[in-house]
N, CA, C and O atoms as a GROMACS GRO file, in nm:
protein
  488
    1GLN      N    1  -1.001  -1.254   1.001
    1GLN     CA    2  -0.979  -1.351   0.894
    1GLN      C    3  -0.852  -1.322   0.817
    1GLN      O    4  -0.775  -1.413   0.785
    2VAL      N    5  -0.829  -1.194   0.787
    2VAL     CA    6  -0.708  -1.152   0.717
    2VAL      C    7  -0.651  -1.031   0.789
    2VAL      O    8  -0.724  -0.939   0.826
    3GLN      N    9  -0.520  -1.031   0.807
    3GLN     CA   10  -0.452  -0.918   0.870
    3GLN      C   11  -0.350  -0.861   0.772
    3GLN      O   12  -0.281  -0.934   0.700
    4LEU      N   13  -0.342  -0.730   0.770
    4LEU     CA   14  -0.242  -0.660   0.690
    4LEU      C   15  -0.152  -0.584   0.786
    4LEU      O   16  -0.199  -0.502   0.864
    5LEU      N   17  -0.023  -0.610   0.779
    5LEU     CA   18   0.072  -0.548   0.869
    5LEU      C   19   0.169  -0.463   0.787
    5LEU      O   20   0.247  -0.515   0.708
    6GLU      N   21   0.161  -0.332   0.808
    6GLU     CA   22   0.246  -0.239   0.735
    6GLU      C   23   0.372  -0.207   0.815
    6GLU      O   24   0.372  -0.215   0.938
    7SER      N   25   0.477  -0.171   0.744
    7SER     CA   26   0.600  -0.126   0.807
    7SER      C   27   0.675  -0.036   0.710
    7SER      O   28   0.648  -0.034   0.590
    8GLY      N   29   0.770   0.038   0.765
    8GLY     CA   30   0.858   0.118   0.680
    8GLY      C   31   0.834   0.267   0.682
    8GLY      O   32   0.910   0.342   0.621
    9GLY      N   33   0.731   0.312   0.750
    9GLY     CA   34   0.707   0.455   0.757
    9GLY      C   35   0.809   0.523   0.846
    9GLY      O   36   0.891   0.457   0.911
   10GLY      N   37   0.804   0.656   0.848
   10GLY     CA   38   0.895   0.730   0.934
   10GLY      C   39   0.910   0.872   0.887
   10GLY      O   40   0.830   0.924   0.809
   11LEU      N   41   1.015   0.934   0.937
   11LEU     CA   42   1.046   1.074   0.906
   11LEU      C   43   1.163   1.079   0.808
   11LEU      O   44   1.265   1.012   0.828
   12VAL      N   45   1.147   1.158   0.703
   12VAL     CA   46   1.252   1.170   0.602
   12VAL      C   47   1.255   1.314   0.552
   12VAL      O   48   1.153   1.383   0.553
   13GLN      N   49   1.370   1.358   0.510
   13GLN     CA   50   1.382   1.492   0.455
   13GLN      C   51   1.332   1.495   0.310
   13GLN      O   52   1.333   1.394   0.241
   14ALA      N   53   1.290   1.611   0.268
   14ALA     CA   54   1.246   1.628   0.130
   14ALA      C   55   1.357   1.584   0.035
   14ALA      O   56   1.475   1.615   0.056
   15GLY      N   57   1.318   1.512  -0.069
   15GLY     CA   58   1.414   1.457  -0.163
   15GLY      C   59   1.459   1.316  -0.129
   15GLY      O   60   1.523   1.249  -0.211
   16GLY      N   61   1.426   1.270  -0.010
   16GLY     CA   62   1.467   1.138   0.033
   16GLY      C   63   1.373   1.029  -0.016
   16GLY      O   64   1.279   1.054  -0.091
   17SER      N   65   1.401   0.907   0.030
   17SER     CA   66   1.324   0.790  -0.012
   17SER      C   67   1.281   0.708   0.108
   17SER      O   68   1.345   0.709   0.213
   18LEU      N   69   1.173   0.637   0.090
   18LEU     CA   70   1.125   0.540   0.187
   18LEU      C   71   1.066   0.422   0.112
   18LEU      O   72   1.018   0.436   0.000
   19ARG      N   73   1.071   0.307   0.176
   19ARG     CA   74   1.009   0.187   0.120
   19ARG      C   75   0.913   0.130   0.222
   19ARG      O   76   0.952   0.092   0.332
   20LEU      N   77   0.787   0.126   0.184
   20LEU     CA   78   0.684   0.067   0.270
   20LEU      C   79   0.662  -0.078   0.232
   20LEU      O   80   0.672  -0.117   0.116
   21SER      N   81   0.630  -0.159   0.333
   21SER     CA   82   0.597  -0.299   0.311
   21SER      C   83   0.465  -0.330   0.379
   21SER      O   84   0.429  -0.269   0.480
   22CYS      N   85   0.393  -0.425   0.322
   22CYS     CA   86   0.267  -0.469   0.382
   22CYS      C   87   0.255  -0.619   0.360
   22CYS      O   88   0.252  -0.667   0.247
   23ALA      N   89   0.248  -0.692   0.470
   23ALA     CA   90   0.238  -0.837   0.463
   23ALA      C   91   0.096  -0.881   0.502
   23ALA      O   92   0.045  -0.842   0.607
   24ALA      N   93   0.036  -0.961   0.417
   24ALA     CA   94  -0.098  -1.012   0.443
   24ALA      C   95  -0.089  -1.154   0.497
   24ALA      O   96  -0.008  -1.235   0.450
   25SER      N   97  -0.172  -1.184   0.597
   25SER     CA   98  -0.173  -1.318   0.654
   25SER      C   99  -0.316  -1.354   0.694
   25SER      O  100  -0.402  -1.266   0.708
   26GLY      N  101  -0.339  -1.484   0.710
   26GLY     CA  102  -0.472  -1.530   0.749
   26GLY      C  103  -0.526  -1.630   0.650
   26GLY      O  104  -0.451  -1.701   0.584
   27ARG      N  105  -0.658  -1.634   0.640
   27ARG     CA  106  -0.726  -1.734   0.558
   27ARG      C  107  -0.732  -1.688   0.412
   27ARG      O  108  -0.840  -1.658   0.359
   28ILE      N  109  -0.617  -1.682   0.351
   28ILE     CA  110  -0.605  -1.628   0.216
   28ILE      C  111  -0.599  -1.741   0.114
   28ILE      O  112  -0.514  -1.829   0.123
   29PHE      N  113  -0.690  -1.737   0.019
   29PHE     CA  114  -0.680  -1.826  -0.096
   29PHE      C  115  -0.601  -1.758  -0.206
   29PHE      O  116  -0.510  -1.816  -0.265
   30SER      N  117  -0.638  -1.633  -0.233
   30SER     CA  118  -0.565  -1.554  -0.331
   30SER      C  119  -0.592  -1.406  -0.304
   30SER      O  120  -0.693  -1.368  -0.244
   31ILE      N  121  -0.499  -1.324  -0.349
   31ILE     CA  122  -0.516  -1.179  -0.338
   31ILE      C  123  -0.525  -1.123  -0.479
   31ILE      O  124  -0.433  -1.140  -0.559
   32ASN      N  125  -0.633  -1.056  -0.507
   32ASN     CA  126  -0.658  -1.009  -0.642
   32ASN      C  127  -0.584  -0.879  -0.671
   32ASN      O  128  -0.503  -0.872  -0.763
   33VAL      N  129  -0.612  -0.779  -0.594
   33VAL     CA  130  -0.546  -0.649  -0.609
   33VAL      C  131  -0.494  -0.606  -0.473
   33VAL      O  132  -0.563  -0.620  -0.371
   34MET      N  133  -0.374  -0.554  -0.471
   34MET     CA  134  -0.318  -0.493  -0.350
   34MET      C  135  -0.287  -0.348  -0.382
   34MET      O  136  -0.252  -0.314  -0.495
   35GLY      N  137  -0.301  -0.265  -0.282
   35GLY     CA  138  -0.278  -0.124  -0.310
   35GLY      C  139  -0.236  -0.046  -0.189
   35GLY      O  140  -0.239  -0.095  -0.076
   36TRP      N  141  -0.197   0.076  -0.215
   36TRP     CA  142  -0.162   0.172  -0.110
   36TRP      C  143  -0.248   0.296  -0.128
   36TRP      O  144  -0.266   0.346  -0.239
   37TYR      N  145  -0.301   0.344  -0.018
   37TYR     CA  146  -0.376   0.468  -0.013
   37TYR      C  147  -0.310   0.557   0.091
   37TYR      O  148  -0.232   0.509   0.174
   38ARG      N  149  -0.341   0.685   0.087
   38ARG     CA  150  -0.290   0.774   0.189
   38ARG      C  151  -0.397   0.875   0.228
   38ARG      O  152  -0.486   0.908   0.150
   39GLN      N  153  -0.383   0.923   0.350
   39GLN     CA  154  -0.476   1.024   0.400
   39GLN      C  155  -0.399   1.127   0.480
   39GLN      O  156  -0.340   1.096   0.584
   40ALA      N  157  -0.401   1.248   0.432
   40ALA     CA  158  -0.339   1.360   0.503
   40ALA      C  159  -0.443   1.425   0.593
   40ALA      O  160  -0.563   1.411   0.569
   41PRO      N  161  -0.400   1.495   0.696
   41PRO     CA  162  -0.495   1.560   0.787
   41PRO      C  163  -0.590   1.653   0.711
   41PRO      O  164  -0.548   1.737   0.632
   42GLY      N  165  -0.719   1.636   0.737
   42GLY     CA  166  -0.818   1.721   0.675
   42GLY      C  167  -0.850   1.688   0.531
   42GLY      O  168  -0.927   1.760   0.467
   43LYS      N  169  -0.793   1.581   0.480
   43LYS     CA  170  -0.816   1.545   0.340
   43LYS      C  171  -0.876   1.405   0.331
   43LYS      O  172  -0.870   1.326   0.426
   44GLN      N  173  -0.934   1.375   0.215
   44GLN     CA  174  -0.989   1.242   0.192
   44GLN      C  175  -0.879   1.143   0.162
   44GLN      O  176  -0.770   1.179   0.115
   45ARG      N  177  -0.909   1.017   0.189
   45ARG     CA  178  -0.815   0.911   0.154
   45ARG      C  179  -0.807   0.902   0.002
   45ARG      O  180  -0.909   0.909  -0.067
   46GLU      N  181  -0.685   0.886  -0.048
   46GLU     CA  182  -0.667   0.882  -0.193
   46GLU      C  183  -0.578   0.764  -0.232
   46GLU      O  184  -0.493   0.720  -0.155
   47LEU      N  185  -0.598   0.717  -0.353
   47LEU     CA  186  -0.518   0.608  -0.406
   47LEU      C  187  -0.377   0.657  -0.436
   47LEU      O  188  -0.358   0.763  -0.495
   48VAL      N  189  -0.280   0.578  -0.393
   48VAL     CA  190  -0.140   0.605  -0.426
   48VAL      C  191  -0.094   0.513  -0.540
   48VAL      O  192  -0.031   0.557  -0.636
   49ALA      N  193  -0.126   0.386  -0.527
   49ALA     CA  194  -0.087   0.289  -0.629
   49ALA      C  195  -0.159   0.158  -0.603
   49ALA      O  196  -0.194   0.127  -0.489
   50SER      N  197  -0.181   0.082  -0.710
   50SER     CA  198  -0.237  -0.051  -0.694
   50SER      C  199  -0.171  -0.145  -0.792
   50SER      O  200  -0.116  -0.103  -0.894
   51ILE      N  201  -0.176  -0.276  -0.759
   51ILE     CA  202  -0.114  -0.375  -0.845
   51ILE      C  203  -0.199  -0.501  -0.842
   51ILE      O  204  -0.237  -0.550  -0.736
   52ALA      N  205  -0.228  -0.552  -0.961
   52ALA     CA  206  -0.306  -0.674  -0.972
   52ALA      C  207  -0.216  -0.796  -0.956
   52ALA      O  208  -0.094  -0.786  -0.959
   53SER      N  209  -0.279  -0.911  -0.940
   53SER     CA  210  -0.201  -1.032  -0.919
   53SER      C  211  -0.111  -1.064  -1.038
   53SER      O  212  -0.006  -1.127  -1.021
   54GLY      N  213  -0.150  -1.021  -1.156
   54GLY     CA  214  -0.069  -1.044  -1.274
   54GLY      C  215   0.042  -0.944  -1.294
   54GLY      O  216   0.126  -0.959  -1.383
   55GLY      N  217   0.042  -0.840  -1.210
   55GLY     CA  218   0.150  -0.743  -1.215
   55GLY      C  219   0.115  -0.607  -1.276
   55GLY      O  220   0.196  -0.515  -1.271
   56SER      N  221  -0.002  -0.594  -1.332
   56SER     CA  222  -0.038  -0.464  -1.389
   56SER      C  223  -0.058  -0.363  -1.277
   56SER      O  224  -0.114  -0.395  -1.172
   57THR      N  225  -0.011  -0.243  -1.299
   57THR     CA  226  -0.011  -0.140  -1.197
   57THR      C  227  -0.095  -0.020  -1.238
   57THR      O  228  -0.124   0.002  -1.356
   58ASN      N  229  -0.132   0.056  -1.137
   58ASN     CA  230  -0.213   0.177  -1.160
   58ASN      C  231  -0.165   0.285  -1.065
   58ASN      O  232  -0.151   0.261  -0.945
   59TYR      N  233  -0.141   0.403  -1.118
   59TYR     CA  234  -0.097   0.518  -1.039
   59TYR      C  235  -0.178   0.641  -1.081
   59TYR      O  236  -0.214   0.654  -1.198
   60PRO      N  237  -0.207   0.729  -0.989
   60PRO     CA  238  -0.258   0.859  -1.033
   60PRO      C  239  -0.148   0.934  -1.107
   60PRO      O  240  -0.030   0.917  -1.076
   61ASP      N  241  -0.186   1.015  -1.203
   61ASP     CA  242  -0.087   1.086  -1.285
   61ASP      C  243   0.010   1.167  -1.200
   61ASP      O  244   0.128   1.181  -1.234
   62SER      N  245  -0.038   1.221  -1.090
   62SER     CA  246   0.045   1.309  -1.007
   62SER      C  247   0.161   1.236  -0.940
   62SER      O  248   0.258   1.300  -0.898
   63LEU      N  249   0.153   1.103  -0.930
   63LEU     CA  250   0.257   1.028  -0.860
   63LEU      C  251   0.342   0.941  -0.953
   63LEU      O  252   0.439   0.880  -0.909
   64LYS      N  253   0.306   0.935  -1.080
   64LYS     CA  254   0.383   0.853  -1.173
   64LYS      C  255   0.526   0.904  -1.180
   64LYS      O  256   0.551   1.024  -1.191
   65GLY      N  257   0.619   0.810  -1.175
   65GLY     CA  258   0.759   0.846  -1.186
   65GLY      C  259   0.831   0.856  -1.052
   65GLY      O  260   0.952   0.840  -1.047
   66ARG      N  261   0.759   0.882  -0.945
   66ARG     CA  262   0.824   0.893  -0.814
   66ARG      C  263   0.796   0.770  -0.727
   66ARG      O  264   0.881   0.729  -0.647
   67PHE      N  265   0.679   0.712  -0.743
   67PHE     CA  266   0.639   0.598  -0.660
   67PHE      C  267   0.633   0.472  -0.746
   67PHE      O  268   0.590   0.476  -0.862
   68THR      N  269   0.675   0.361  -0.688
   68THR     CA  270   0.671   0.233  -0.758
   68THR      C  271   0.614   0.126  -0.666
   68THR      O  272   0.662   0.107  -0.555
   69ILE      N  273   0.511   0.058  -0.712
   69ILE     CA  274   0.450  -0.049  -0.635
   69ILE      C  275   0.496  -0.183  -0.693
   69ILE      O  276   0.512  -0.198  -0.814
   70SER      N  277   0.517  -0.280  -0.605
   70SER     CA  278   0.552  -0.415  -0.647
   70SER      C  279   0.496  -0.513  -0.545
   70SER      O  280   0.454  -0.473  -0.436
   71ARG      N  281   0.495  -0.641  -0.581
   71ARG     CA  282   0.440  -0.740  -0.488
   71ARG      C  283   0.511  -0.872  -0.505
   71ARG      O  284   0.566  -0.903  -0.610
   72ASP      N  285   0.507  -0.948  -0.398
   72ASP     CA  286   0.558  -1.084  -0.396
   72ASP      C  287   0.438  -1.173  -0.373
   72ASP      O  288   0.389  -1.185  -0.260
   73ASN      N  289   0.389  -1.235  -0.478
   73ASN     CA  290   0.267  -1.315  -0.466
   73ASN      C  291   0.286  -1.438  -0.376
   73ASN      O  292   0.193  -1.480  -0.307
   74ALA      N  293   0.404  -1.493  -0.378
   74ALA     CA  294   0.429  -1.613  -0.298
   74ALA      C  295   0.422  -1.582  -0.149
   74ALA      O  296   0.380  -1.666  -0.068
   75GLU      N  297   0.464  -1.460  -0.113
   75GLU     CA  298   0.468  -1.422   0.028
   75GLU      C  299   0.352  -1.332   0.068
   75GLU      O  300   0.338  -1.296   0.185
   76ASN      N  301   0.267  -1.295  -0.028
   76ASN     CA  302   0.154  -1.204  -0.001
   76ASN      C  303   0.202  -1.072   0.058
   76ASN      O  304   0.148  -1.023   0.157
   77VAL      N  305   0.303  -1.015  -0.004
   77VAL     CA  306   0.359  -0.889   0.041
   77VAL      C  307   0.353  -0.788  -0.074
   77VAL      O  308   0.377  -0.821  -0.190
   78VAL      N  309   0.320  -0.666  -0.039
   78VAL     CA  310   0.322  -0.556  -0.136
   78VAL      C  311   0.416  -0.448  -0.084
   78VAL      O  312   0.423  -0.422   0.036
   79TYR      N  313   0.487  -0.387  -0.176
   79TYR     CA  314   0.584  -0.284  -0.142
   79TYR      C  315   0.548  -0.154  -0.212
   79TYR      O  316   0.483  -0.153  -0.317
   80LEU      N  317   0.592  -0.044  -0.152
   80LEU     CA  318   0.579   0.086  -0.215
   80LEU      C  319   0.713   0.158  -0.200
   80LEU      O  320   0.751   0.196  -0.089
   81GLN      N  321   0.782   0.174  -0.309
   81GLN     CA  322   0.907   0.251  -0.310
   81GLN      C  323   0.873   0.395  -0.343
   81GLN      O  324   0.816   0.425  -0.447
   82MET      N  325   0.910   0.484  -0.253
   82MET     CA  326   0.879   0.626  -0.269
   82MET      C  327   1.009   0.705  -0.279
   82MET      O  328   1.089   0.704  -0.186
   83ASN      N  329   1.028   0.772  -0.390
   83ASN     CA  330   1.149   0.849  -0.414
   83ASN      C  331   1.115   0.997  -0.431
   83ASN      O  332   1.000   1.034  -0.456
   84SER      N  333   1.216   1.079  -0.417
   84SER     CA  334   1.199   1.225  -0.434
   84SER      C  335   1.080   1.275  -0.353
   84SER      O  336   0.994   1.346  -0.404
   85LEU      N  337   1.077   1.236  -0.228
   85LEU     CA  338   0.962   1.270  -0.145
   85LEU      C  339   0.951   1.420  -0.121
   85LEU      O  340   1.051   1.492  -0.111
   86LYS      N  341   0.827   1.465  -0.112
   86LYS     CA  342   0.796   1.606  -0.093
   86LYS      C  343   0.716   1.622   0.037
   86LYS      O  344   0.652   1.528   0.081
   87PRO      N  345   0.719   1.740   0.096
   87PRO     CA  346   0.639   1.761   0.218
   87PRO      C  347   0.492   1.728   0.198
   87PRO      O  348   0.425   1.685   0.291
   88GLU      N  349   0.440   1.749   0.079
   88GLU     CA  350   0.299   1.720   0.054
   88GLU      C  351   0.269   1.570   0.048
   88GLU      O  352   0.153   1.531   0.039
   89ASP      N  353   0.372   1.487   0.052
   89ASP     CA  354   0.352   1.342   0.060
   89ASP      C  355   0.326   1.298   0.204
   89ASP      O  356   0.295   1.181   0.229
   90THR      N  357   0.339   1.390   0.298
   90THR     CA  358   0.314   1.358   0.438
   90THR      C  359   0.170   1.313   0.457
   90THR      O  360   0.076   1.383   0.420
   91ALA      N  361   0.154   1.195   0.516
   91ALA     CA  362   0.022   1.136   0.534
   91ALA      C  363   0.036   1.004   0.608
   91ALA      O  364   0.146   0.954   0.628
   92VAL      N  365  -0.078   0.950   0.646
   92VAL     CA  366  -0.082   0.811   0.691
   92VAL      C  367  -0.107   0.725   0.567
   92VAL      O  368  -0.200   0.750   0.491
   93TYR      N  369  -0.023   0.626   0.549
   93TYR     CA  370  -0.032   0.539   0.432
   93TYR      C  371  -0.095   0.406   0.475
   93TYR      O  372  -0.052   0.344   0.572
   94TYR      N  373  -0.196   0.366   0.401
   94TYR     CA  374  -0.272   0.245   0.432
   94TYR      C  375  -0.256   0.141   0.321
   94TYR      O  376  -0.261   0.172   0.202
   95CYS      N  377  -0.237   0.019   0.364
   95CYS     CA  378  -0.234  -0.095   0.273
   95CYS      C  379  -0.376  -0.146   0.255
   95CYS      O  380  -0.457  -0.142   0.348
   96ASN      N  381  -0.404  -0.194   0.136
   96ASN     CA  382  -0.538  -0.243   0.102
   96ASN      C  383  -0.523  -0.370   0.020
   96ASN      O  384  -0.435  -0.381  -0.065
   97ALA      N  385  -0.610  -0.467   0.047
   97ALA     CA  386  -0.603  -0.592  -0.029
   97ALA      C  387  -0.743  -0.645  -0.057
   97ALA      O  388  -0.829  -0.649   0.031
   98ASP      N  389  -0.763  -0.685  -0.180
   98ASP     CA  390  -0.887  -0.749  -0.225
   98ASP      C  391  -0.862  -0.899  -0.225
   98ASP      O  392  -0.792  -0.952  -0.311
   99VAL      N  393  -0.920  -0.967  -0.125
   99VAL     CA  394  -0.882  -1.104  -0.094
   99VAL      C  395  -0.996  -1.202  -0.120
   99VAL      O  396  -1.111  -1.174  -0.086
  100SER      N  397  -0.963  -1.315  -0.180
  100SER     CA  398  -1.054  -1.429  -0.184
  100SER      C  399  -1.013  -1.522  -0.071
  100SER      O  400  -0.899  -1.568  -0.065
  101LEU      N  401  -1.107  -1.549   0.018
  101LEU     CA  402  -1.076  -1.625   0.138
  101LEU      C  403  -1.068  -1.774   0.110
  101LEU      O  404  -1.128  -1.825   0.015
  102ARG      N  405  -0.993  -1.842   0.194
  102ARG     CA  406  -0.983  -1.987   0.188
  102ARG      C  407  -1.101  -2.048   0.264
  102ARG      O  408  -1.086  -2.104   0.372
  103ASP      N  409  -1.220  -2.033   0.202
  103ASP     CA  410  -1.338  -2.094   0.258
  103ASP      C  411  -1.417  -2.161   0.144
  103ASP      O  412  -1.375  -2.157   0.028
  104TYR      N  413  -1.529  -2.220   0.177
  104TYR     CA  414  -1.604  -2.299   0.078
  104TYR      C  415  -1.649  -2.212  -0.039
  104TYR      O  416  -1.649  -2.258  -0.154
  105TYR      N  417  -1.687  -2.086  -0.011
  105TYR     CA  418  -1.743  -1.999  -0.114
  105TYR      C  419  -1.639  -1.909  -0.180
  105TYR      O  420  -1.670  -1.832  -0.270
  106ARG      N  421  -1.513  -1.920  -0.133
  106ARG     CA  422  -1.412  -1.825  -0.183
  106ARG      C  423  -1.462  -1.682  -0.165
  106ARG      O  424  -1.455  -1.600  -0.257
  107THR      N  425  -1.513  -1.653  -0.046
  107THR     CA  426  -1.566  -1.522  -0.015
  107THR      C  427  -1.463  -1.414  -0.045
  107THR      O  428  -1.345  -1.428  -0.015
  108ARG      N  429  -1.512  -1.308  -0.105
  108ARG     CA  430  -1.422  -1.200  -0.145
  108ARG      C  431  -1.448  -1.077  -0.058
  108ARG      O  432  -1.560  -1.027  -0.053
  109ASN      N  433  -1.344  -1.031   0.009
  109ASN     CA  434  -1.355  -0.915   0.096
  109ASN      C  435  -1.237  -0.821   0.073
  109ASN      O  436  -1.134  -0.860   0.019
  110THR      N  437  -1.256  -0.698   0.115
  110THR     CA  438  -1.149  -0.598   0.112
  110THR      C  439  -1.102  -0.570   0.253
  110THR      O  440  -1.182  -0.551   0.344
  111TYR      N  441  -0.972  -0.568   0.270
  111TYR     CA  442  -0.913  -0.547   0.402
  111TYR      C  443  -0.818  -0.427   0.398
  111TYR      O  444  -0.761  -0.392   0.295
  112TRP      N  445  -0.805  -0.366   0.516
  112TRP     CA  446  -0.718  -0.250   0.532
  112TRP      C  447  -0.619  -0.276   0.645
  112TRP      O  448  -0.650  -0.342   0.743
  113GLY      N  449  -0.499  -0.221   0.628
  113GLY     CA  450  -0.403  -0.220   0.736
  113GLY      C  451  -0.432  -0.107   0.833
  113GLY      O  452  -0.524  -0.028   0.812
  114GLN      N  453  -0.352  -0.100   0.938
  114GLN     CA  454  -0.376  -0.001   1.042
  114GLN      C  455  -0.316   0.135   1.006
  114GLN      O  456  -0.348   0.236   1.069
  115GLY      N  457  -0.232   0.138   0.906
  115GLY     CA  458  -0.173   0.263   0.862
  115GLY      C  459  -0.034   0.284   0.918
  115GLY      O  460  -0.004   0.242   1.030
  116THR      N  461   0.050   0.349   0.840
  116THR     CA  462   0.184   0.385   0.885
  116THR      C  463   0.210   0.530   0.847
  116THR      O  464   0.182   0.574   0.735
  117GLN      N  465   0.265   0.605   0.942
  117GLN     CA  466   0.286   0.748   0.921
  117GLN      C  467   0.411   0.774   0.839
  117GLN      O  468   0.518   0.719   0.866
  118VAL      N  469   0.396   0.857   0.738
  118VAL     CA  470   0.510   0.906   0.661
  118VAL      C  471   0.512   1.058   0.676
  118VAL      O  472   0.414   1.126   0.645
  119THR      N  473   0.623   1.109   0.724
  119THR     CA  474   0.639   1.253   0.742
  119THR      C  475   0.761   1.299   0.665
  119THR      O  476   0.871   1.248   0.683
  120VAL      N  477   0.739   1.396   0.578
  120VAL     CA  478   0.848   1.450   0.496
  120VAL      C  479   0.872   1.594   0.540
  120VAL      O  480   0.784   1.679   0.529
  121SER      N  481   0.991   1.620   0.588
  121SER     CA  482   1.025   1.754   0.636
  121SER      C  483   1.090   1.835   0.524
  121SER      O  484   1.158   1.781   0.438
  122SER      N  485   1.066   1.965   0.529
  122SER     CA  486   1.120   2.052   0.423
  122SER      C  487   1.257   2.106   0.461
  122SER      O  488   1.317   2.180   0.384
   0.00000   0.00000   0.00000
């Protein structure tokens, strides 16, 4: 019903930057919250950033100042700008969207992308 396609991951040296993108497509009426999560090997998936349709953002304290989330509501795209990357930022980054579907009931579901690998070398 809804697909999330991530791009922008890769290998970067410590101190470098990357910009992730995630485009949502399908039977979308509206997207309420979009976010990025990450999962490192052997660790639980954790929130990186989220942004509501009105633009309010949420970050864990540990990432404030280095990561910036933004979105294009018209195109259903969410971005994650990552600066001053550290080796501990290495993880698979997942896009997440809380979607109201274009159906009779405006069914609300949460969708995940397939993940994109970010590797930060020291």
